[in-house]
C-alpha positions in Angstrom: -4.0 82.7 122.9 -4.3 83.2 119.2 -3.2 80.4 116.9 -1.8 80.7 113.4 -2.1 77.9 110.8 -0.4 77.3 107.5 -2.8 77.0 104.6 -1.4 73.9 102.8 -4.0 74.3 100.1 -2.5 77.6 98.8 -3.1 77.8 95.0 0.1 76.8 93.0 -0.6 79.1 90.2 -0.8 82.1 92.6 2.6 81.0 94.0 4.1 80.9 90.6 2.8 84.3 89.7 4.2 85.7 92.8 7.7 84.2 92.1 7.6 85.5 88.5 6.8 89.0 89.7 9.6 88.8 92.3 12.1 87.6 89.8 11.1 90.2 87.2 11.9 92.9 89.7 15.3 91.3 90.4 16.1 91.0 86.7 14.9 94.5 86.0 17.3 95.8 88.8 20.2 93.8 87.4 19.8 95.1 83.8 19.4 98.6 85.1 22.7 98.3 87.0 24.4 96.7 84.0 23.1 99.5 81.8 24.5 102.1 84.2 27.9 100.4 84.4 28.0 100.2 80.6 27.2 103.9 80.2 29.7 105.0 82.8 32.3 102.7 81.3 31.8 104.3 77.9 32.0 107.7 79.5 35.3 106.8 81.2 36.7 105.3 78.0 35.8 108.5 76.1 37.2 110.6 78.9 40.4 108.5 78.9 40.7 108.8 75.1 40.2 112.5 75.3 42.8 112.8 78.1 45.2 110.6 76.2 44.8 112.7 73.0 45.3 115.8 75.1 48.4 114.3 76.7 49.8 113.1 73.3 49.2 116.6 71.9 51.5 118.0 74.6 54.4 115.9 73.4 57.0 117.5 71.2 56.8 116.7 67.4 59.4 114.3 66.2 59.6 115.4 62.5 63.0 116.2 61.1 64.9 113.9 63.4 67.9 113.9 61.2 68.3 117.6 61.6 68.8 117.5 65.3 71.9 119.0 66.9 72.3 119.4 70.7 71.8 122.8 72.2 74.9 123.2 74.3 74.6 126.3 76.4 74.8 125.1 80.0 77.1 127.2 82.2 78.3 126.8 85.8 78.8 130.0 87.8 80.7 130.9 91.0 78.7 132.7 93.7 80.2 136.0 92.6 79.0 135.6 89.0 82.1 134.3 87.3 81.5 131.6 84.6 83.8 128.8 85.8 82.7 126.2 83.2 80.8 126.1 80.0 79.8 122.8 78.4 81.1 123.0 74.8 81.1 120.0 72.4 84.5 119.1 71.2 83.1 117.7 68.0 79.8 116.9 66.4 81.0 115.1 63.4 78.2 112.9 62.0 79.2 109.4 61.2 77.1 106.9 59.2 76.2 103.6 60.6 78.2 101.7 57.9 81.3 103.4 59.1 80.9 102.5 62.7 82.8 99.4 63.7 80.6 96.3 64.2 82.2 95.7 67.6 81.1 99.0 68.9 77.5 98.4 67.7 77.5 95.0 69.5 79.1 96.5 72.6 76.5 99.2 72.9 73.6 96.7 72.3 75.1 94.2 74.8 75.5 96.9 77.4 72.5 99.2 76.9 69.8 97.2 75.2 70.3 93.5 74.4 66.7 93.3 72.9 67.1 96.4 70.7 66.2 94.6 67.4 63.3 92.7 69.0 61.2 95.4 70.8 59.1 98.3 69.6 60.7 101.0 71.6 60.4 99.6 75.1 61.4 96.4 76.8 58.3 95.0 78.6 60.4 92.7 80.8 62.7 95.4 81.9 59.9 97.9 82.2 57.9 95.6 84.5 61.0 95.0 86.7 61.7 98.8 87.0 58.0 99.6 87.6 58.0 97.3 90.6 61.1 98.9 92.0 59.8 102.4 91.3 56.5 101.7 93.0 58.2 100.3 96.0 60.4 103.3 96.3 57.6 105.8 95.6 59.6 107.5 92.9 61.7 106.6 89.8 64.9 104.9 90.9 65.4 102.5 88.0 65.1 103.3 84.4 65.4 100.2 82.2 65.5 102.5 79.2 66.0 101.1 75.8 68.3 102.7 73.3 65.2 104.2 71.6 64.0 105.6 75.0 67.5 107.1 75.6 67.4 108.7 72.2 63.9 110.2 73.0 65.3 111.6 76.2 68.4 113.0 74.5 66.4 114.7 71.7 63.3 115.9 73.3 63.2 115.5 77.1 65.3 115.9 80.3 66.5 113.5 82.9 63.9 114.3 85.6 63.3 111.2 87.8 59.5 111.5 87.5 56.8 109.1 86.3 55.5 111.8 83.9 58.9 112.1 82.2 59.1 108.3 81.9 55.7 108.1 80.4 56.5 110.7 77.8 59.7 108.9 77.1 57.7 105.7 76.3 55.2 107.5 74.0 58.0 109.3 72.1 60.0 106.1 71.8 57.1 104.4 70.2 56.6 107.2 67.8 60.3 107.2 66.8 60.1 103.4 66.2 57.2 104.0 63.7 59.0 106.9 62.0 62.5 105.6 61.3 64.2 102.2 61.1 66.2 100.4 63.8 69.5 101.2 62.0 68.6 104.8 61.8 67.8 104.9 65.5 71.1 103.3 66.4 72.9 105.7 64.1 71.3 108.7 65.7 71.9 107.5 69.2 75.6 106.8 68.6 76.0 110.3 67.1 74.2 112.2 69.8 74.8 110.4 73.1 77.0 112.4 75.5 80.2 110.5 76.5 82.0 112.8 78.8 84.9 115.3 78.5 82.9 117.4 76.1 82.4 114.5 73.6 79.0 114.1 71.8 78.8 110.9 69.8 81.1 108.0 69.4 83.4 109.6 66.9 84.0 112.6 69.2 84.8 110.2 72.1 87.3 108.3 70.0 89.1 111.6 69.1 89.0 113.0 72.7 90.1 109.9 74.6 92.4 108.2 72.1 93.3 110.9 69.5 92.2 108.7 66.7 89.2 108.1 64.4 86.6 105.5 65.5 87.6 103.2 62.7 91.1 102.9 64.0 90.1 101.9 67.6 90.6 98.4 68.8 88.2 96.2 70.7 89.4 97.4 74.1 89.0 101.0 73.2 85.6 100.5 71.7 84.4 98.6 74.8 85.6 101.5 77.0 83.5 104.0 74.8 80.5 101.7 75.0 80.6 101.7 78.8 80.4 105.5 79.1 76.7 106.4 78.4 75.5 105.2 81.8 77.7 107.7 83.8 80.1 109.7 81.6 81.9 111.6 84.3 82.1 108.5 86.6 83.5 106.2 84.0 85.7 108.7 82.1 89.3 107.5 82.1 90.3 111.1 82.5 88.6 111.2 85.9 89.1 107.6 87.2 91.1 105.1 85.2 90.3 102.2 87.6 86.6 102.6 87.3 86.9 103.1 83.5 88.8 99.8 83.1 86.4 98.0 85.4 83.4 99.2 83.3 85.2 98.3 80.1 85.7 94.8 81.4 82.0 94.5 82.2 81.2 95.5 78.6 83.6 92.9 77.3 82.1 90.2 79.6 78.6 91.0 78.3 79.8 90.8 74.7 81.4 87.4 75.4 78.2 86.1 77.1 76.2 87.1 74.1 78.7 85.4 71.8 79.7 88.6 70.0 83.3 88.0 70.7 85.4 84.8 71.4 87.0 83.9 74.7 90.4 84.8 73.2 89.2 88.2 72.1 87.7 88.8 75.5 90.9 87.8 77.3 93.2 89.8 75.1 91.0 93.0 75.2 90.6 92.7 79.0 94.4 92.6 79.5 95.1 95.5 77.2 96.4 98.7 78.9 94.5 101.9 78.1 96.6 104.4 76.3 94.9 107.8 76.6 95.5 110.9 74.5 96.4 114.2 76.1 93.4 116.0 77.4 92.1 118.4 74.7 93.3 122.0 75.2 89.7 123.4 75.3 89.2 121.6 78.6 91.8 123.8 80.3 89.4 126.7 80.1 87.6 125.2 83.0 88.6 127.7 85.8 87.8 125.3 88.7 88.0 121.8 87.2 88.2 119.8 90.4 85.4 121.7 91.9 83.2 121.4 88.8 83.8 117.6 88.9 82.6 117.7 92.5 79.6 119.8 91.5 78.6 117.3 88.8 78.7 114.5 91.3 76.5 116.5 93.6 74.0 117.2 90.8 73.8 113.5 90.1 72.8 113.0 93.8 70.2 115.6 93.3 68.6 113.7 90.4 70.4 115.3 87.5 73.0 113.5 85.3 75.9 114.8 83.2 74.0 114.4 79.9 71.1 116.4 81.2 73.4 119.1 82.6 75.6 119.3 79.5 72.7 119.4 77.0 70.0 121.1 79.1 71.0 124.7 78.8 71.0 125.1 82.5 72.5 127.9 84.7 74.1 126.2 87.7 75.0 128.7 90.5 77.5 127.3 92.9 78.9 128.4 96.3 82.4 129.0 95.0 84.2 132.2 95.8 86.1 132.8 92.6 88.6 135.2 94.1 89.4 132.7 96.8 89.6 129.9 94.1 92.0 132.0 92.0 94.1 132.5 95.2 94.1 128.7 95.7 95.3 128.0 92.2 98.1 130.6 92.4 99.2 129.7 95.9 99.6 126.0 95.0 101.7 126.7 91.9 103.8 129.4 93.4 104.7 127.7 96.7 105.4 124.4 95.2 107.7 126.0 92.6 109.4 128.1 95.3 110.3 124.9 97.2 111.4 123.0 94.0 108.3 120.8 93.9 107.9 121.0 90.1 107.6 117.4 89.1 104.2 116.0 88.1 104.4 113.7 91.1 104.7 116.7 93.5 101.1 117.6 94.4 99.0 119.7 96.7 95.3 119.9 97.5 93.2 122.7 99.2 89.6 122.6 100.5 87.9 125.6 102.1 84.3 126.0 103.3 82.2 128.2 105.6 81.7 126.8 109.1 78.6 129.0 109.4 76.5 127.6 106.5 78.6 124.9 104.9 79.2 126.7 101.6 82.3 125.4 99.7 84.4 128.4 98.9 87.5 127.0 97.2 88.5 123.6 96.0 91.6 122.2 94.3 92.2 118.5 94.1 95.7 118.9 92.6 98.0 121.5 90.9 97.2 120.7 87.2 93.9 119.1 86.2 95.1 118.6 82.6 97.8 116.3 83.8 96.0 114.5 86.6 92.2 114.4 87.3 92.7 112.5 90.5 90.9 114.4 93.2 93.1 114.5 96.4 90.4 116.3 98.3 87.8 113.5 98.3 89.7 110.5 96.9 93.1 110.5 98.5 93.5 108.9 101.9 96.7 110.2 103.5 97.9 110.3 107.2 97.6 113.8 108.7 100.4 113.5 111.2 100.4 116.0 114.1 97.4 117.8 112.6 95.3 115.0 114.1 96.4 115.9 117.7 93.6 118.5 118.2 91.1 115.6 118.3 93.0 114.0 121.1 93.0 117.2 123.0 89.3 117.9 122.2 88.4 114.5 123.7 90.4 115.5 126.8 88.6 118.9 127.1 85.3 117.1 126.9 86.3 114.9 129.8 87.1 118.0 132.0 90.9 118.4 131.4 91.9 122.0 131.3 94.4 123.7 128.9 96.2 124.9 132.0 96.6 121.4 133.5 100.1 120.1 133.5 101.4 117.1 131.4 104.8 115.3 131.5 106.8 116.0 128.4 109.2 113.1 128.8 109.6 109.6 127.1 106.7 107.2 127.5 106.1 103.6 126.4 102.6 102.4 125.6 102.7 98.6 125.0 105.3 98.2 122.4 105.1 101.8 121.2 107.7 104.3 122.4 107.1 107.7 120.6 109.7 110.4 120.7 109.7 114.1 120.1 111.3 115.8 117.2 115.0 116.1 117.8 114.6 114.0 121.0 113.9 117.2 122.9 111.8 117.0 126.2 110.7 119.7 128.5 109.5 118.1 131.7 106.2 119.4 133.2 104.5 121.8 130.8 100.9 123.1 130.4 98.6 121.1 128.2 98.2 124.1 125.8 102.0 124.3 125.5 102.2 120.6 124.6 99.8 121.2 121.7 101.6 124.5 120.7 105.0 122.8 120.3 103.4 119.6 119.0 104.9 117.3 121.5 104.5 113.7 120.5 105.0 112.2 123.9 102.4 114.5 125.4 99.9 113.5 122.8 100.6 109.8 123.6 100.2 110.5 127.3 96.9 112.3 126.7 95.4 109.5 124.6 96.4 107.1 127.4 94.7 109.4 129.8 91.3 109.8 128.0 91.3 106.4 126.1 91.5 105.5 122.4 87.8 105.1 122.1 87.1 108.6 123.3 89.5 110.0 120.7 88.0 107.9 117.9 84.5 108.9 119.0 85.4 112.6 119.0 86.9 112.2 115.5 83.8 110.3 114.3 81.2 112.7 115.6 83.1 115.7 114.1 82.9 114.1 110.6 85.9 111.9 110.0 84.4 108.8 108.3 87.5 106.9 107.1 88.3 103.9 109.3 90.5 104.6 112.4 92.4 101.8 114.0 92.0 101.2 117.7 95.6 102.0 118.5 97.5 104.5 120.5 99.4 105.6 117.4 96.4 107.5 116.1 97.4 110.2 118.5 100.1 111.1 116.0 97.9 110.9 113.0 99.0 107.4 111.8 95.7 106.6 110.1 94.8 108.0 106.7 92.0 110.5 106.2 90.4 112.5 103.4 91.2 116.2 103.3 87.5 116.9 102.8 86.3 115.2 105.9 89.3 116.2 107.9 88.8 119.9 107.2 85.1 119.6 107.9 85.9 118.2 111.3 88.0 121.3 112.2 84.9 123.4 111.5 83.5 122.4 114.9 86.3 124.3 116.6 85.5 127.4 114.6 81.8 127.6 115.2 81.1 126.5 118.7 81.0 122.8 118.4 78.8 122.2 115.4 79.3 119.9 112.5 78.2 121.6 109.3 77.7 119.6 106.1 79.5 121.3 103.2 77.6 121.8 99.9 78.4 123.2 96.4 75.2 123.9 94.5 73.2 126.9 95.4 70.5 126.7 92.7 69.8 125.4 89.2 67.9 127.4 86.6 66.5 126.4 83.2 67.3 128.4 80.1 64.0 130.3 80.7 65.0 131.2 84.3 62.8 128.7 86.1 64.5 127.5 89.3 64.4 123.7 89.3 66.6 123.3 92.4 67.4 125.5 95.4 69.7 124.5 98.2 67.8 123.5 101.3 68.5 124.8 104.8 72.0 124.1 106.0 72.4 120.9 108.0 74.3 121.1 111.3 74.6 118.9 114.4 75.9 119.9 117.8 78.7 117.6 118.8 81.1 119.6 121.1 80.5 121.9 124.0 81.0 125.6 123.6 83.7 125.5 126.2 85.6 122.8 124.4 85.5 124.7 121.1 86.6 127.9 123.0 89.5 126.1 124.7 90.6 124.3 121.5 90.6 127.6 119.6 92.6 129.4 122.4 95.2 126.6 122.2 95.3 126.4 118.4 95.7 130.2 118.2 99.0 129.8 120.1 100.2 127.4 117.5 100.1 130.2 115.0 101.5 132.9 117.2 104.2 131.0 119.1 104.3 127.5 117.8 104.8 125.4 114.7 102.3 127.3 112.5 103.8 130.8 112.7 104.4 130.9 108.9 100.6 130.8 108.4 100.0 134.1 110.2 97.6 136.5 108.3 97.5 139.3 110.8 93.9 138.4 111.9 92.5 136.1 114.6 93.1 132.6 113.4 93.8 129.1 114.7 95.3 126.0 113.2 97.7 123.1 113.4 100.6 121.7 111.4 101.1 118.1 110.6 104.1 116.1 109.1 104.3 112.3 108.8 107.3 110.1 109.2 110.0 110.7 106.6 108.2 113.8 105.4 105.8 111.9 103.1 102.8 114.1 103.9 102.5 117.6 105.2 99.3 119.3 106.4 98.1 122.6 107.6 94.5 123.0 108.7 93.3 126.3 110.2 90.4 128.6 110.5 89.0 132.0 111.2 85.4 132.6 112.5 84.2 132.5 108.9 86.4 130.1 106.9 88.0 126.8 107.5 90.8 125.7 105.1 92.8 122.5 104.9 96.0 122.1 102.9 97.8 118.9 102.0 101.2 118.6 100.2 102.9 115.3 99.2 103.9 113.0 96.4 101.3 110.8 94.6 103.6 107.8 94.8 104.1 108.3 98.6 107.8 108.9 98.2 109.8 111.0 100.7 109.8 114.8 100.2 112.7 117.1 101.2 113.0 117.7 104.9 112.3 121.4 104.4 108.8 120.5 103.3 106.9 120.2 106.5 103.5 121.3 107.8 104.9 124.6 109.0 106.4 125.5 105.6 104.8 124.8 102.3 101.2 123.9 103.5 101.3 126.8 106.0 102.4 129.2 103.3 99.7 128.0 100.9 97.1 128.5 103.6 98.4 132.0 104.4 98.2 133.1 100.7 94.7 131.7 100.3 93.3 133.0 103.6 94.6 136.6 103.1 92.3 136.8 100.0 89.4 134.7 101.3 89.0 136.6 104.6 89.0 140.1 103.0 85.2 140.5 103.1 85.1 139.8 106.9 87.8 142.2 108.2 89.4 141.2 111.5 86.5 139.1 112.7 86.9 137.8 116.3 85.9 134.5 117.7 82.9 135.1 119.8 83.8 132.7 122.6 83.9 132.8 126.4 87.3 134.1 127.5 89.9 131.3 128.0 92.9 132.4 130.1 96.1 130.5 129.4 98.2 130.6 132.5 102.0 130.2 132.5 103.3 127.3 134.6 104.3 128.3 138.0 106.1 125.9 140.4 103.8 124.5 143.0 100.6 125.4 141.1 97.7 123.3 142.4 96.8 121.7 139.0 96.3 118.2 137.7 99.5 116.6 136.3 98.9 114.2 133.5 101.3 111.4 133.1 103.0 112.2 136.5 102.3 108.7 137.9 103.2 105.8 135.7 101.1 103.5 137.9 97.9 105.5 137.5 95.1 103.2 136.3 93.8 104.0 132.8 90.3 105.4 132.9 87.4 103.3 131.7 86.7 103.8 128.0 83.3 104.6 126.5 81.5 102.9 123.7 82.0 104.4 120.2 78.8 105.8 118.7 79.4 107.2 115.1 77.2 110.2 114.1 74.9 110.2 111.1 75.2 113.5 109.3 72.0 112.9 107.5 70.1 113.0 110.9 70.9 116.6 111.8 69.0 119.8 112.6 68.2 122.1 109.7 68.8 125.8 110.1 69.2 128.8 107.8 72.1 131.1 107.6 69.9 133.7 109.2 69.5 131.5 112.2 73.3 131.3 112.4 73.7 135.0 112.4 70.9 135.4 115.0 72.6 133.0 117.4 75.9 134.6 116.8 74.8 137.5 119.0 74.4 135.3 122.1 77.6 135.7 124.0 79.5 133.8 126.7 76.9 131.1 127.2 75.5 128.0 125.5 71.7 128.3 125.6 69.7 125.1 125.9 68.5 123.7 122.6 70.7 125.8 120.5 70.5 124.7 116.8 73.2 126.6 115.0 76.9 127.5 115.2 77.7 130.6 117.3 79.8 132.8 115.1 80.0 136.5 114.6 78.6 138.5 111.7 81.2 138.9 109.0 81.5 142.7 108.9 81.0 143.4 112.6 84.1 142.2 114.6 83.5 141.8 118.3 85.5 143.5 121.0 89.0 141.9 121.1 89.6 139.5 123.9 92.3 140.2 126.5 95.8 139.4 125.2 97.1 136.1 126.4 99.8 135.9 129.0 103.2 135.5 127.3 104.2 131.9 127.0 107.7 131.3 128.4 108.3 128.1 126.3 110.9 127.8 123.6 109.8 127.0 120.1 111.5 124.0 118.4 114.2 124.8 115.9 112.5 122.8 113.2 108.8 123.3 112.4 106.7 120.2 111.9 
């Protein structure tokens, strides 16, 4: 076996030489690496400098800042090419900083940029905070813009929520700070910022909102103006006085905390009532003002804001049918006047959309925008009365009850609630469809007892009614308030085969050069009712218009709908539809006072609906509902059918758990998909993803005429 020995007499000098040689190699490698890093670093720096120079050269020049004047050419169009709103400045009177009240300067600084006189165009603390938020979100959600940055955006950029725009904003702000003084920046900002209602600059805002010059405004009025830049349309007192006052008080509180005003000044200004001027006459040229306000809110959700839209020179193409909109405007004014509803307090609202693709076709939140900007389509919550009953019956159809089943039209007591029919008229055993046709209250009560309150609430929820509904039998008669927007949307499922379609208003947005910066995505729908239920509900609701309480709404075309009148005639509704259009109408008084007894769902609202739909349905001819045939059978003694409410001792069925629908989690389809599926008849294919409705210009073969209904119609419509 071989042995190996260590030579302990190894020469020390040789060892040292070996180590030196080894270390030299190590040091040589280290310095080579360091040299490489240095060279690459220099290259990167040079490349970065070059890229930065290139990027900076792409920024707009900021010379002649004092000569700037906003380019106001943005227009909003209807779908048929009518200009329905043009953004026009009410005034652009330049005001010098020395003539601007000190309290307004302080209010704006306290609200928009408390470190204005201490930074160099950007606030590092606010920037760091917003950067963290934006990185976490993956896109720009928080701005933290200084007054200088806001000025840079107003003068040179747009309001895109992108990192590139934000970066440009920072560079331009820094340039502005080096070019002009702080006071000049503040003066330019206060002269050019958009403050809503067509006002550019603080002097314009004072004239529009208060009909006075800025120098004559008190602290409360100045604080209100200072609160507008963040969201001019939202905080405009013309649009929402409550929000405007809340925002004003926030500004006053910030001024007080920064010791710009005393506690007494804060308290006095906070308690002061806002006295608005009459809306300027130019604003009346807005041909669909309530709709345009809704469009502006939708644009904000899409990443635009009012300042950008008003100053950006955009072309906004909407879904509005201007002929239908004009018919809405005329129908409201004419029918209210014909019934003596001429006071400012007497109001009406109309909302119409396509159940096929969700396009909003007509929209009026009131009868006169210049006198009231309160939107009764999306803001008002009013009880719908009997027009809520279809959701009770829809829940019943989903549970297997047939329109031809019998129901007891006689007094009933549910707990402590004993509803009664109009005029205390009762008919005994009648078909379910007849109960809905004549709008029997006791039958609706018996039906909700049969199917359960939860089932009715669930049906209303999944069809798009989002306002809270109380767990109470009285909802069968529409005791809970709803918004006309969501209520009308819910009826759309009866028109299109059981689908909930999300209404929308903006088709596309183009720049002044024709570049499309937004295009509406595929229509969102969700399947919530069976085809059979939609067909049965439509068959029943058609009888309401031919033989029941909604006869005044007849348009000579296939249509279905329901009247609704609340206790003491405080609210009156008519919601109805054709295969292509769903329209909801509300009439009432803003202060919730009682209307004349002649104003019921079957009178003024039905007539407004009729006048609107005669015009709106013209492009579609006499389009038929493409549904499986539903035979409504007259009651015959001894018929072998289910009798609802015939046994007072019948045990109430077990109720199901409520599961609200999320309209954002729905299937995306195109209008072409809708038309394609419209050709599939008499069956509900598995996995269907779109409403089944006919092509507009190709009416289907008329269904067999229903058997005459031998039931008397009540003397008074409701």
